[in-house]
Phi, psi and omega in degrees: 000134183269142180274130178261140176239130176248120183250135172235162182301331187250354178201169179226131178248131177248124179253111181180173182293143178235141178242096183284341183277347180277112181236160174294135178295153178296141180296144180278134182267149180301320180297324178295315179299317179300316181296317181296316180295317179298319178297319181295316184268003180056049180239141176289139182299322178297324176293318180296325181273357181283179179274002181299147180237024178286154186302323182292343180254327185293315181299311177300321179298315180293319178298318180296318178297318178301312181292328177298319179290324182285324190255352179236172177259014183289148179279165179299317177299322180290321177297314178301318180297324180285350176250065178058046173058042177279160180286156179296334179289332175294317178295317180297317178298317179298316181296316179295320181296313181294322177300317178296317181296321178296319180292335184257351185219107184292332179290319177293321178300319179293323179296315179294321178296322177297316178296320179300315179298321178297321179294319182284334184284322186272000000 
C-alpha cells in the first residue's frame, strides 16, 4: 500500500499504516553485559572487575569490554572506568584483541555472537 501525502502550506497529513507498538529497544547497560558475560564464563563479577590478570578472568573481561563497545554508545574512557577504573587504552587493547580473535577463530566468533544475543534478549 502506498502512502499518500497531502500538503498544505501550514501542515502535512500522512495517510498510511502506523505501527504504534514498534518502539526503540531500551539501551543495554554495561552492568547487564558484565552479568551476562560472567554467567557465560562462570566467573564472579567481582573477580572480573578486580585487578587480577589470570587467563580465567582476562578473557571474560575483554569480551565484556568488546561487547560494551559494540552494544552501547559509551566511550572508551567510560567503558574503562566501569571496569574498575581502567584506562581507555586498556579498553581499546581488549577490543582490538577480541576483534582479532573473532577474525581468526570461527568457534570463538560464534561464542561471542551467542553472548551478544543473550545480552540483547534480556
